N, C-alpha and C positions, 0 to 999 in steps of 0.2 A: 503493500499501499505507500504511493508516494505521500509525503505530506509538504506542502507546500510551506513557504516563512509567510507569505502573504497571498489573501486572494481579494481582488476587488470586485464589486458590483456597481455595475454601472461605467460607461465610457464615456462620459463629456470631456470636453477641454481639461478639467482638472484629474480624475483617473489614467486619462490618455497621457498626462504629463506624468504624472506618477511610474504608468508604466513604461514610459521613455527612459526616466531617471532612473530609475529602478533595474531595467535591464543590464544594465554596465557592469551591476555591482557585483563582488564577487560572494559565494558562498550565500545566496538569498535566491531562494523560487519564489517568481509569484506568477500569477495568471489573472484576468481579468474578463468579467463576463459582461454581455451586454445583450438586451433579447432583442434589438434590432438586427436588421440583415447587413447593416453596414453603416458607418460614421456619416452624419450629415447633422449639424448643428442649424438648430433654426431655422429649417427650410422653408417656412411658411413667412419668414420675414427678410429673405435673401434678396432683396432689392440691388439692381445694377449697379448705384452709386451709395450705397450705404456705406460708412467706412466703422472701423472698431473705434471707442472712446478713450483709448489707449492704446501708446506707441508699438511698433513693432516687435519691442524687445521684452515684451509683456506675453512671447509665446510660451509653448509648453516648457521649455527646458531654458533658458538663454541667464533668467536671473538667477538661477541655482547653479549653472555650469556651461557658462558661454562656449567652453571647446565643445559640448554634446553635438554630435552629429544631425541630432534630429532638430536643430535650430532652426529659426524662419530664413534667415540667411542661405545656409545651407539647401533648403528647400529652393528658392530663389537660384543657386548656382548651379542646382541638378536639373532642373526645369528649364534654364537658360530665361532667365528673369533678373538675374542679378543686375546688369547692367540698364536694363530700363529702370527697376524700382531705383536705381543710384542715379539717374537722371531726374526722375520725376521728383525727389527731393521733399517727400512727403513722409512724415512720420508715421502717423496713422493709417493701415491698410485696411483696403477695403473688406468687407463682411465675408464676401464670398471667396476672398481671396485666402483669408484665414480659413474658410470652411476647406478649400483645396490643399490647403496646409497639413491641416489634421489630417486628412484623410490620405495625403502622403506619408505621414508617419506610422498612423493606424494599420497601412498596407504593410508595413517595412516590421510591425513588431510583432514577435511570436508568440507573445506571449497577451496576446487580446483575442478574445474568441465572441464576435458578433453571434447573432442568430441563436443566443443562447439565454434563457428565462431561467433566474433564479426563484425557485417557487417554496424552497423551503430551508431553515438553517436550523442546526440542534447542536448542544454543545454533550459533545461526548467524550471520554478519557481524557480530559483536558484539550481536545480539538474542537474545531469548528470544521462540522458536519454540513458540507453546502449541497443541494439537491437543485440540479437545473434539467432542463428540459430543453431537447434540441428543436427549434421550430419545425426542422424540414423533416423529420424522421418522429416526432411527438415523445420519445422515448426518452428516460430520464437518466440520470448521471450522477456519482455521487463524487465527492473530490472534499478533500481534509486542509485544515490550513490552522496555522499557531494563529494567525491574527487575521482581521479582517478591515477593509476601507469601502466606507460605504459611500459610492459617489452616485445615487439615485437622481442623485438633484433635487432641484423646484420643478413645479408642474405650474401649468396655467392657472390663474385664479381667476373665478367668476365671483360676482356677489352673491351672498345667499341667498338675495330675491328673485334672483332670476333662473327659471327653471331653464336649461338648453332644449329639451326635449318636447316642450312647449311651443319653444321660440327659434324655429330654426333658422330665422334671418337675423341672429343675433348673434354674433360670432366673437370669439376672443382673438387680438393680433397676431398670436400664433399661428392662425388658420386664415391669414390674409390674403396670400398669393395663389391657393386652391379658390379662392371665391372672387377674386378680383375681375375677372370677366361679368360674373355675375352683377357684382358691383356696379362697375360701369356702365350694364345696362339697363340700371334697376329704376333710374329716375332720382332718387336722393337717398344718399347716405349721410349719417350721424355718426360721430369718431369721439368716444370716451375715454378721456386721460389727460394728463399734463404731462409723458415725458417724451423720452426720446422715438419710442416707438409709435405713438401718437400722431409726432408731427411729422415723421417719417411718412406713414400711412397719409395721412393729410395733405402731406405733396407731393404723393405721387399720384395721387386722386383729382389735383388741383387742376392739371391741364384739361382735363374732360369735364370741366366748367362750362368750356367753351362751344360744347355739345350739349349743352342743356343739364347738365348733371345739377341737384340741388346738394351742396355740402356742407355741412356744420360741423364745426368743433366745439365741444366742452368738457370743461374742466372746475374741478370743486375748488382747485387751489385761485386764489385772488389773483395771481397774473400767469403766464406763461414763464415758468422760472428757464432761466439758463444755469447749465451745469457750474456750479463754480470751479475754476481750473487754473485759480492762480498758484503759483508754486509754491508759497508757503502754505496755502490751504493745500496742497496733492502732498505735502510732509504729512497729514494726518493718513495716508495711505502707506505707515512707516510700523517696524515690528515695536518702537517705544509708544507709540499711540494707543496698536494692539495692546500692550501692556497696560497702559494706563486705562484705557476703558475695561479692561479685564478684571481690573483689582477695584473697579468703583461697587459700589452696592446695587443690589438686582433691579431696585425699583430708579434708581438713578440711571441705570443703563437705560430703561424703557424710556423716561422723560428724555434724556438724551437722543437717543434714535428718533423720536418722534418729530425733533428740529432741524435734522440732519439730510431732510431728503433731497435738498438742494446738491447735498454732495455728491448722491451716486444716482436719484431718479431724475435729474433736469435733462432738459434738451439742450445739444451742443448747439453754443453760442451763434459759428457760422449758421447753422440751421435755421437756426430763426429769422437772420436776417435775410435769408435767401428767399424764406416764404412771404417776408415782408415785402423784397423785391418784386416778387413773382405778383402777389397781389396788387402792386403802384403798376407794373407794366399792363397789366389785363383792365387797373381802371382806366387808364386813359381811353377817350372815347366814348367811354361807358357809363353811363347814369348812375348804374346800380353793378352788383356783382351777386351770383347767387349764389351768395357764402353767407355761414351764420356763424360769428366766433364770440364766444361767453366765456369770461370765469365767472367764478363764485358760484358755479351750478354744482349742487349735488343730485346727484341722479337718486329718486328715493324710489320707482320701481318702472315696470315696460310692459305693457300690456298690449295686444293683438286691436287694432284702430277695426274701425265700423268698414272702412274701404278695404277692399281686398287687397291682399298683400305688403299690407303697413301697420306699422308700430305704433303706438303714443307712447313718447315718454314725458314722463311726472318728474320736474325739478324743484328743488326750492333754492331762490336766489340766497344765497347763507349772510350777507350784509343787509339788506332789503324786509329777509323772512316773507317774502311774498312767493307765490307758487307761480310756475313756469311750465308749458306744454308746447311741445313739437312734435311734428311726425316725420319717420322715414322708414323707407322699404330694407334697408339694410342698416343695423347698428353694429359698430365695430368697438369691441371693448378693449382699451389699452389698463386692462387693470392689476396687471404684474404678475408674478409668477411667487407660488410660497413653498415651503416645504413641506412635503406629503410624507407622512411615514409608510415605509414598503410592509406590506403585509407579512413578508417572510420575516422580521424581525421578532411577532409574536414567540416563535419557537425559542428564543434567544433572551425572553424579557426581561427575566430575572439576574440578566448578567449587566443591567442600562442603570445603570444612574439617571437617576431625573431630579428635576428642580420640584416645587410644589406645586406648581404650573402645569405638570407633567412634560414640560419640554426638555430637550436633553440636558445633563449636567456636563457641559463641556469642557474638560482642563485644558489649560494653555497649551499643551502639546497636541491637542484635538483628539485626543479620547475620552471615551463615552463609558467605559466598562469597569466594572468592580474594581478590577486590578490596576488601570489605571495605564496599561502597555498592551490592550490586545485589539480594539474597538478603535477605528479612527472613522472621524467624519469629515469630509467636503462639502463645502456651503450648507451647512447647516447648524451654523453656528452665530448666524446675526444677533442674535440674543446675546452672547456671553463675547463674543471678539468683534462687534462694532460691522458699522457700512462697508469695511473693506473687504465682508468675507465673500461675496459674488463677484469682487475684483479679479478681472484675469490676472494683475499685475501680480498679485499676492498668491496665485496657484503655485510657481516654484518653491517659493519661501515656503507655503505650507507643507507641500511635497518634502521637500528637505527636511523639515521637521520631522515628517514620518519615516523618512527612509533612517534618519539617524536611531529613530525612537527603535525601530526594526533592529536595527543592527547592530544597538549597543555601542557606537562608536560615530565619530564624525567623518561621515563619507562627504557630506558636502557642507561647508560653514554655513553658519546662519549669522545674518548680520544682525546684531544688539540693539547699535544706535547708527542712525544715517539723517537724521531731521538736525539742522542747525539750532530750532528751538529746541527747548524744554517740556515737556507737559506735567506737569503738579510739582509738588514742593520735592520730591525725593533727589537727594544727590545723586549725578549723573558720572559714569568714568568719561573722560575723553576718548574722542574719536582715536581710534588707534589702527595702523595699519594692519592688515591680517595676510598670513599665508595663504598659499593657494591650496586647495584640496584636496584629496586624495582618493581615489575609487581601489 
């Protein structure tokens, strides 16, 4: 019976990065499973011009190991794109290019198994027994590991008052591209949300208003916030700020997170300006535009309208506390993503530490198990580690923590202090040069 050092469940960018970084580590055996047949990152939002909101160095490996063969620059070199990328002089790569890069990595890694759904996990004889069902055959297989890395990620979130089965024309942004042709022909679309996805979809649909599409954009926020991107603000995506946030009391962390939306949920500044410029250009020679943009609008419910294939949207204007209604043939909800615990964890629930509210009690090194060194989480620690949790730029940092914990040695050097500013009142060590890591 083969016993793996680590089994990873879910192969999104974070566990894919872990698979890439752990592959060359001597003395460690790892295997990663995903129920999808291949890697495909947010296919419903793969708009042609959309870019990542982080620089290309936030790839799967570079910030942990710049010499790793699975870096984005090495991908560019091997696919004949490194000189065009160099001439382009833009740190923010296209989202579809990032997806191609991740697919390039996934196809080379021998420790990744797609088309394998984890259906159960048990703890037997001090090992994690992972039962996997192959999608092509339906037959189950059993694997054993000393540790687990949970990377099933977040799922599209729909407000609880919306029953998607009863409202087929109300979709989440993750479904946008498969529905786009229907939206363009529908006559009217309402986009709900104030983040990047809402802005990208609004901009993508905007040209269709010249052919008669009625387009609305509503947000509960008091304005359309740009994402804060000044350099001192970016220092909040640092190891020492994670340390600072982690040590705060639980209630204080909740309060702080509620005020930090513009740090990770805002709209790219250039995109906001581009949308305004498009509206300005479209307004020349037109008395009015078939566009309705409103902030301070809290969505209360959606019902089917009396008119066939239309929906009635009920809002409250939050400053005036007045009701507002409108209709649309399709509604696109940019309501984000939330972590949803996979059902297979029920078999090992007694091995997982939880807070009083039922959320994972995530340790600073990303473990949640009772022994503090067996079960790691990826992108499930927003409540303990802060808004940097879903940030692609922190993926390699977190994976370095996991690999060092699994091996019991410093395989990858982990920066402790990178910011010029200091958070809190604790005394900190000076920035020091570090030796290169060894594998």
